[in-house]
N, C-alpha and C positions, 0 to 999 in steps of 0.2 A: 142687745148683744152683751152688755155688761152683765145682765142677769144670767145669760147663758154661760158666759165664761165663769161667773161665780158659782153657778150650779155644777158645771162640769169639773172645774178645778184646773189649776195650772199644769200639774203633772200629767193628768189625763189628756189635756189638750196638746201638750208637747209630744206625748207618745203618738197621738193621732196624726199630728203634723209630720213627725218623722216617718211613720208608716206610709203616709201619702207621698212624701218626697221619694222614698225608696221605690215605691211602686211606679211613680212617674218616670224615674230614671231607668228602671228596668224595662218598662214598655218602650221608652225612647230607644234604648239599646236594641231591643228586639226589632223595632221598626227599621232602624238603621241597618241591622244585619240582614233583614229581608230585602230591603231596597238596594243594598250594595251589590254591584255587578261582580260576577265571579272572576277570579284572576287566572291569567294564563301566562305562558312563558314569553318573556320579551327577548332574552338572550340566555344561552346556556353554554357551559364549557368555557367561561371566561377566566382569564388569569386574574390574580389578586389585584394587580395594578389596573387592568382594564375594568374590573368590576367596581373598584373604588371610584374611578373616573365616571362611570355610568351612574352610580348611586348618588354621587355628588351633583351631577346634572339633574337628576330626578328630584333631589331635595330642593334645588334652586327653583324647579318648576312646580313645587308643592304637589307632587304626585305620590300617592300611597303605593308602596311596593313591599315585597317580601323577598328576602335573600335566603336561598337554600344552599345546601352543600353542593360542591362541584361547580361553583360559579354560575348558578342559575338565578335569574331575577324574574319575579312574578309581578305583573301589573294587571289592572282591570282590563278585561277582554275588549271592552269597547274603545280603549285608548291605545291599543297596540300599534296600529298602523300610524297614527298621528305621532306617537312617541318615537317610533323608529325613524320617521322622516325628520323629526326635530333633532334627534341625536346624530343622524347622518350629516346634518349641516355642520356640526362640530367635529366630524370625523371620529365618532364614537360608535362602537368600540374601535380603537385605533388598530389598524392592520399594518403597523410599521409607519415610519415617518417618510412621507413622500416629498415631492418637490415644493409642497406648500411651506416647507421650512424656510424658504427664501422670501416668502411673502411678507413676514413681519420682522425681518432681520434688519439691523442697523448697518448699512453698508459702509458708513463713514468710519465707524469705530471697530470694524471687524478686520482681523488680521488675515493674511493669506493662509495661515495654518488652520484657522477656524473655518474659513471658506472651504478648504479642501476636505476637512472632516465632515462638514455639513453636506457637501456634494456626495461623499461616500455614503453617508447615512441615507440621503435621499435616494440614491441608486439602489441600495439594499432594500429600502422600504417599497419602492416601486416594483422591484422584482418579486418581493414577497406577495404583494397584492396580485400581481399577474399569475403567480403560481397557485394562489388560493382559488382562482376561478376555474381551475382544472377539477373535473369530477373526481371525488374520492379524497380530496385534500382538505382537511379542516383548517390547519394553520401551517405556516412556514416561517422559518428564520434563516437568514442568509448572512454569511460573513465573507466579505471580499478582501483579498490581500492584493493590493495594486502597488508594486514597488515604485519608488520615485526614480526618475531618470537621473543618473549620475553623469556629470559633464565629462569627467576624465576616466570613466569606466569603460573598459574594453568589452566586457561581457554584459549582455542585457539579461536581467532577471525577468522571467515570465510570470504573469499574475496567476493566481489560483483562487478558488472559491469553495466554500463548504455550505451545504444546504441540509437543514434538519426539517423533516416533514412529520406532521401528525395526521395520519390517514385513518379513514373509516374501515378500510379493508386492505387486502393485499393488492399492490400495484403491479401491473405487468411490465415487461421489459420495454415495451414501446413507450409507455408513459414516462418511465424513468429516463430513457434516452431523450425524449422530448424536453424534459426539464433540463437535462444537461446542455442540450443545444440552445435552449432558450437563454440560459444564463451566459453561455459562452458567446452568443451573438450580441449580448447587451454590453459586454466589456471588451475593450480593445485589446487585441493580442492574446486573448484567452482562448485556449483550445478546450474542446469538450472533455478530453482525457484528464484535464486538470481540475475538473469539477467533481467533488466528492458529495454523495447524497447518502444520508443516514436517516432511518425512520425513528419514531419515538420509542421503539422497542430495542434500539441499539443494533439493528441489522444494517450492514453495509449494502446498499442497493446498487451503487455505482461509484466509480472513482478508484484512485490508486495508480501509481506509476508502474507497478509490476504487472505488465500485461502478458508476460511470457512464462510466468511461474506455473508450476503444476496445479496449484489450487485454483488460480484464475482460469487456466485453460480448461480444467474439469468443470468449473462452474459455468463457463461460457458454453461448453458442449451440452451440459444438462439443460441450460436455458434454451438453446437452439432446438434440442430435441423436443422439449415441452411445447415450444411455440409451433413447431411443425405438426405435432400431434393435435394441438388445439385447433389449428387452422383446418386440418383435414377433418376433424370431428365436426366442426361447425359447418363445413361444406356438406358433409353427409347428412347431418341433421336437417339442414335447410331443405334439401331436395326430398327427403323422406317425409318431413313434416307437412310439406305441401300436398302430400297424398293421404296420409293417415290422420292429420290434424295435430295441433299443438298438444303436448303433454302425452302423446301416445307412442313415443319412440325414445329410446336411450341408446347412445352410441359410445363406445370406448375404442380408442386407437392405441396400438403399441407399435413403435417404429424402431427398427434396428439400423442405425446410421454408422457408417465407417468414417471416422475422422482422421485416418492415417494420411500423412502427406508423403507421396511417392514421386520421385523424379527418375526417369529412365533415358539413357543416351545410347544410340546404336549407330554403327557405320557399316555400309554395304558397298561392294565393288562389283563392277560389270566388266568382265574381261573381254567381252565381244565388242564393246564400244571403246576402241582405242584410237587415239588421235596422235599424229606425229607432232611432237613438241619442238624438237631441234635436231639438225643433222650436222655432223662434223667429219671432214675428209682430210687425211694426212698422207702425202705422197713423198717417198724417199728414193733418190738415185745416187749410185756410187760407181767409180771406174778405177782400174789399177793396171799399170804397164810395167813389164819385166824384160831384161836383156838375156844373150846366149851365154856370155862368160862373166863370171862374177869375180875374176882375179883382179887384184889391185896392183897397178904398176904405173911407172912414169908415163908409159905410152898411152895408157888409158886416160891419164890426167891431162894430156896435151889437148889443145883445141882441135876439134875435128876428129879426134881419135874415136869418139863414139860412133860416128857415122860410118867410119870405115871398119868398125869392128864387126862382131858376129851377129847372129839372129836375135830379135827381141819379141815379147808377148804382151798384149793389152787385154785386161779383164774389166767388164762393165756389169753393174747390178742395180736393180730398182725395186721398190715396194710401195703399195698404196693401202692406207688404213681409213675406213669410213665408220663413224659412230652415229647411230640414230636413237634419239630419246622419244619414247611414246608416253602419252598422258592417258591413264585409265580413269573413267568416271567413277566418283565416290559419292555416296549418299549418307549424310549424317542426320539422324532423327533424334530429337529430344522431346520427351513427353513428361508432363507434370500433372499429377492427380492430386488436387487439393482435398481437404477433409470435407465431409458432407455427402458422401456417396451413400445412397439408400440401398441397403442390402436386403431388407425384408420388411414388410408391413403386414400387421395382423389387425383385423377389424372385427369387432363383435357388435351386432345390432339386435336389439330386442324390440319387437313391434307388438303393440297391444291390439286386441281384437276390437270389434265394433260393439257399440253399446256403452252407455254412460254408467250403468249400474250392474251389479252382479247378476241380477235377475234377467237383464236384457243382453248379457254378454254373448257374443257369437264369434268363434274363431274365424280367421281369414282363410280363404281357399288357397289351394296349392298354386293356382294360376297367379293370384295376387302376390304370393310370396316369391314366386319366380321373377315376376316383374320388379319387385322391390330389390331383390338380389342383383338383378342386372343394373338397376339404377345405382346401387352402392358400388358395384365394380367400376362402373363408368366414372363415378364421382371421385373415387380414390386413385384412378389410374392403375387398375389391376394388371400385374405382370406375372404370368404363370412361370416364366423362366427363372425369375429370381426367388420364387417360393412364397409369394404372397398368399395369405389365408383370409377368407371371408366367411363369417358365420352369421346367418340371419335366422332368428328364431321368432316364433309367434307364441307369446305367453300372456296370461292375464295379469294386468297390473293390480296392485293393491288399491282398493277403493274404500273411501270413507263415506258411508251413506249419510246423506243430509236430506232434510225435508224439502220436497220440491216446492218451488214457488214461495220460499220464505223471503219476505221483504224486510228491509231494514226498519227497525222500530221508529215510529214517528214520535215527535215530542208530545207529551201528555198536556192537553189543554194549551198547546202552543208554547210551553216553557221547556227550556233545555234541562238537562240533568243537573247542571250546576245550580240553577235556581231552585229545583226541587230539593237538592241537598240543603240549601239555605233555609227553605221552609221547614224541612224536617228538623234541622238544628234548632230553629226558633221554637218549634212546637215542643221539643224536648226541654228547652230552657223554661218555657212557660209551665209545663207540667212539674218540673222540679221546683220552680218558685211556688206553685200552688201547694205542693206537698209540704214544703218548708213552712209556708204560712199556716197551714192547718195543724201540723203536728209539732211545730217548734214555736212560731211567733204567737199564735193564739193562746196556748197554755201559759206562756210567759206573761202576756198582757192580763189574762184572767187572774193570775196569781198576784200581780202588782195591784190591780184594782181591789182584790180581796184584802190585801194587806192595808191599802189605803182606807178601805171601809172599816176595817177593824180598828185602826188608829183614830178614827173619827175626824179625819182631816177635812172632810167636806160637810156642808150643812145643806140639807134639802128637805122638802116636805113631800110626803106621800099621802095620797087620798086613801083613807082606810075603807076601801070598798070590798075587802075580802072578808071571809068569815073569821079571820084571825082577830079583827077589831072587836068583834063581839065576844069571842071566846076568851081572849086575853084582855079583859077589862081591868083598868087600873083600880087599885084599892081606894076606897072613899076615906075622906078625912073625918074628923070628929063631928063636923057639922053635917055630915051626910053627903058632902060634895066631893067628888073625885078630883085629884089633881089634874090641872089642864082641862077643866070642864068647858072653858070657853072654846079651846081648840077642838075638843071632842064634839061640842055642840054643832060645830060647823061641818062636821063630817056627815055624810049621808048614812042612812040606815043600812046596816049590813043586809046583804041579800042571800047569804049562804045559811046553812044550819047553825043554830045558836043553842047554847046551854043555859037553862034557867037556873041561875045560882041562888035564887031566893028559896028554893026548896031544900037547899043544903043547910042543915042546922048545925053549924060549927065544924062539921067534918065533911071532907070531900070524898064523895064516893069514888070507888076504884074505877068504875066505868067512865065517870066524868073525866078523871085524870087521863085515862087511856084515850078518850076522845080528843082532849086537848093536845096530847102528844101527836095524834094522827094529823090534826089540823096544822100543827106547827111543821111537821115533816112535809106536808103537802104544799105549804106556803112559807118557806123559810125566809125569803127576802122581806115580805110584809111583816112577818113576826119580828124580824130584826129591826125594821123601821119603827114599829110600835114600841119596842123596848127602848130604842134611842129616845123616842118622845118622852117616855117616862123618866129617863135619866136626866134629860135637859130641862125638865120642868122645875121651877123654883120651889124650894121647900116651904 
């Protein structure tokens, strides 16, 4: 080994060791890249606070992960289920703080104010978790305002709530009302009208105290009309789809609804149906008596003078008055017509023909279309008196031709696409390393060795077995012995073509010089070694 190190040289051995170390590290990296499992999504759409909590837990578990924009965390595909279960034990990612906030609290040092705040936070967190279970809701934030009960207050303040939803699409009115009643039922004395719901785009879905304003009234009317049209469209599609098949029918409904509020009051009397209500009778009698002489005298004033006087007259009169009150029957009618009266409904139905491709398309017969029209009229509640319109047409739907019997691609050699991407990546890295070694590293190493050889840094012995040893013979000294004769004697006889220098009498022929040049060009390394031997020989 010592002779080998001495022969190779320290610089050359260091370069060889460095190249071996680099190649070992490179191939270890390639092996790790190939054997590493592809990464998939653990969670996406996380907020910064939730993403930081999840990554902190992954760091504690020594799990490799990648964080991308939008709160997406990538982990190895074979560990997704295990990691989700482990994170769920620590309530990560946290969907609000629930009643577990009381599990680790110190009840002895907690004030009533802190307890009330924790109770409010727990209630908001539990409601947010419940709302997130609804289809179409990604996340929810809830703010509850529950006034404290004042002892000497005469008026009670009603609680209120606000809900912010991040949805995947547009939510219908039924889902919004369900969320309103869910929050209202969870808080004491909270009515559904006091729950305001806003989506992540800033649209007011429900809430507000002004229920009688023109904007709120128009919005409610539009929503009611849309809900009625959707319900009728789904009903018609369901019955027609059962006949023509799914994807072969399209239905559109337009409803004209009267939302005017009308109240009518009418009174009617029946003169033939009279009833005696009361009867009153008044009878009057009067009498009057008159004498024959009306003169005033002493004689008439004496007692008994009237009887003895002249003739007298007596008048008597009487009257009877009767009043009868009759009651005539009266009928009062009050009718109220609320909004929502359907004035007219228009339905348009397009039915596809039979056949899955354009080549096999076949229009439906008139008998089939008449039966489908009858089904549509029955499903919509067709009323000719109010002017309903129904249009059922048979037209060919647009088709995208696809290869029949095309199956899903199977994994090549049992490996998924992620593993093949890893293999392709490793192959590209290997090819790049090979090109760098051939066109960059090798020229640099050759230049370094050439410079070292030129400076004479290393000492080594070459066996002069090439024709150069015979061609480039060292000059002989005065005694007829060439320098380094002992070393040259140990060399074997040359096997290549040789030039007999004894025939040259003082001058070297041009052909011999040319021959020497050709031999040196053919064997430059051996010629260089032979020249070194001449230089290092003692004088």
